[in-house]
N, C-alpha and C positions, 0 to 999 in steps of 0.2 A: 504494500500500500504506500502511495506517495506521501511524503512528509508534508503536513499542512504548514503553510507559511505562518510566521510569528504574527504578523499584522492581522491576518485573517482569523487566527486563533483568538486574539485579543478582541476583535470586533464581535466574534461569535459569543464571547464571554461577556459582552456588553460593558467592557471596561474601556473601550476605545471607539471613537466615531470615525467614519470614513474620511471626513475633512481633516481630522487630527492625524490620521495615518498618512494622508497625502502631504501634509505639512512636514511630517517627520521624514518621509521619503524624499521630499525636495531638499531638506537639510542634508540628508545622506548623499544625494547626488552632487550637491555643491561642495561639501567638505569631506565626504567619506566617513568611515567609521561604522560601527555595528548599530543596527537599527534599534535593538533593545536599549543600548546605552544612550542613544539619542533620545528615545522616548522618555527615559528617566531624567535626562538632563533638561528636557523641555517641560518637565513636570506634567507629562501627559499620563504616565502610570507610575506607581511606586515601585521601588526595587523589589519589594516582597512579591507583588503581583507579577512582575517580570520573571522572577525566579520560578514561581509556580507555573507560569505559562511555558517557560523554557523546559522545565521538567516534563511537562505533558508533551510538548512538541518533540523533544529528543528521546523520550522514554527513559530518562535518567532520574534517579532519586534526587530530591532537593534536600539540603541540610540547613538547619538553623544554627549558624555558627555562634550567635549570641548566647546560646544555651550550652556551648562547649566550655567548660571551666578549665580544663587542663588537657595536655597531650603528653603522654609518657616521653621522657627524654630519648629513649632508644628509637621511638617513632620519629620525633623531630630530627634526629640525627641522620635519618635516611635522605633528607633534602637539606642542603646548606641554607642557612637563613637568607643569604643574599639571593640565591636562586628562587627561593620561595617568594621573596619580595618582588623580584623582577617578573616572575611568571604569574603573579597573583594566585598563589597556591598555598593551601594549608594542609599538611599531612594530618590524618585523623587517627588511623589505626592500622595495625598489621593483622593479616589473616593468613590462614593456610600455613601455619608454622613459619611465618615470616616471609612467605613467598609472594604475598599479595599486599600491596599498599593502597589503602583507601585515602583519597585526597578530595578536598573541596576546591573547585576551580570556578573562576568567573567565565572562562572560555574553554569548556570541556571538549570542544571539537577541534582544538588546535593540535594538529598532528605533530608539528615540530616540538611543541612543549611536551606532549605525551611521550614522544621518543626520547627527549632529553631526560625526563623524569625516570623513565624506564632504565636508561643507561646509568644514571647516577645512583639509583636505589637498588639496582639489580633485582627489581621486583616487577611483577605484573601490576599495572596501574588500573584501579577502578575509580572512575571520576564521579563525584557528586556535584550538582549544580549549586552555586552560591553567588550572591551579588558581589560586585567589585568592592563597594564600600564595606560590605559585611566581611569580606576577606581581609581588607585593610585593617578593620577594627580588631579582628581575631588575631592577625599577625602582630599588631601592636600589643595586644594583651598577652598572647602566649609566648612571643619571642622577646620583644623589646622590654616589656615591664619586668619580666623575670630576670633579664640581664641587668636592668637598672637596679633592682632590689639586691641582686647578688653583689654588685659593685658597692652599693650603699652599705651593705652589711659587712663587707670584708676589706674594702679598699680605701676607707677614709683615713686621713692622717690625724695623729694626736701630736700636738706640739707642746713644748714647755713654755715658761714665762718669757723666755728670750726668743721665742719663735723657732727654736730648733726642733726638727722632726724627731719624735720619740718612737712612733710606730707608724708604719705605712700599710701593713696588711695584717689583720687580726689572725688570719689562718696561719701566718708564719710566726706568730708570737710565741716566744719561749719565756715563760714566767721568770725563770732565773735570769735570762738575758735582760728582761724588762727591768728587773731590780737593778742590774748592773749598769744599764745604759740610760736609765730614765733621767739621771742627773749626775754631773761630775762630782767626784768626792771632794768634800771640803775639809780643810784642816779643822780640828776641834778647837773651839774658841776657849780662851782661858776662862777658868771657872769664876774668876773675879769680875768678868764683864757682865753688867746687868742685861745687855742686849741678848746674851745667850740664853738667860733664863726666860726671857720673854718669848724667844723663838721656840723654845722646847715644847711648850704646851701645844702650839700650832702644829708642829711636826708630828707630835704624838696623835693629835686629833685627826690629822689628815689620813692616817692609816698608811699601809704599805703602798708602793707604786702599783703593784698588781691589783690591789683593791681599788685604787684611784682609777686605773684603766678600766676596770669592770664597770664602775659607776659612769664613766664617760661613754662607754659602749652602750649602756642602757639608755642614757639620755639621748644619744644620737639615734638609736633604734626608734625611740618614741617620736623624735622629730621627723624621721623618715615616714613613719606611719601617719603622723598628723598631716604632713605635707601631701602624702598620697591621698588621704581622705579629702583634703581641701580641693585638690585638683579634680578628683572624681565629682565632687559637688559642683564645681564650676562648669565641668563638662555637662553634667546633668541639667544645669540651669541654662545651658546654651550660650554661656559667655564665650567659649571657644570650643573647637572640636579636639578630639584626641590626636588627630593627625597634625593639627596646628601646634599643639603643645609639644609633641615629640620633635617636630621640625625645629621649634624654637630651642629646645634643650640641646639639640645636636650642633647648634651654631658655635 
């Protein structure tokens, strides 16, 4: 059976009018591009409706990427992050003992992309349909945010009062080394000097360098969580999009 055209399918579903389809086709003839993306860009159909129409037209399952909370690291590792970004693809799961990779794609009929994914992953590729902006949101959430949080948790610097770096990476922290390198040794002050007795209570109260570092780590973790919550709230309120935020951060 011949495949029904996307425009005809949307008209039969009563979500698009003939005049709107003609306008979109004129735009496509003038500038090129995919009809579905043009319809979304012209606000003639929503991306969700487009995905459902493509799923029916192509006989492929559609996937709601906003409901996908995480992808196992060994699945993400099948496709390098830059390739996933360039091809607008998100790996979802492995099947058949790792021989089949299920992916979400905004362009599931792109043979060149499918061949590239097959060569990179060494797997049979099963494509699910997803919208382009939905894929972009999922990529930002599943790839970029996890990388940002990992960097925030393990790669911040701790400096002393003179601005000298004490710790660069918490994963590499050796408590013994922290004690040894947190501050240069100072000669003991003479017992007769009053200043020494004033400094002693503060030194005792501050605890060991390892305890101080632990408190700094906890404070910075809370700051990261608070900043993330604030960004999510601003995105929900429509102040800016997730893509705009990530582009700004990378400058």
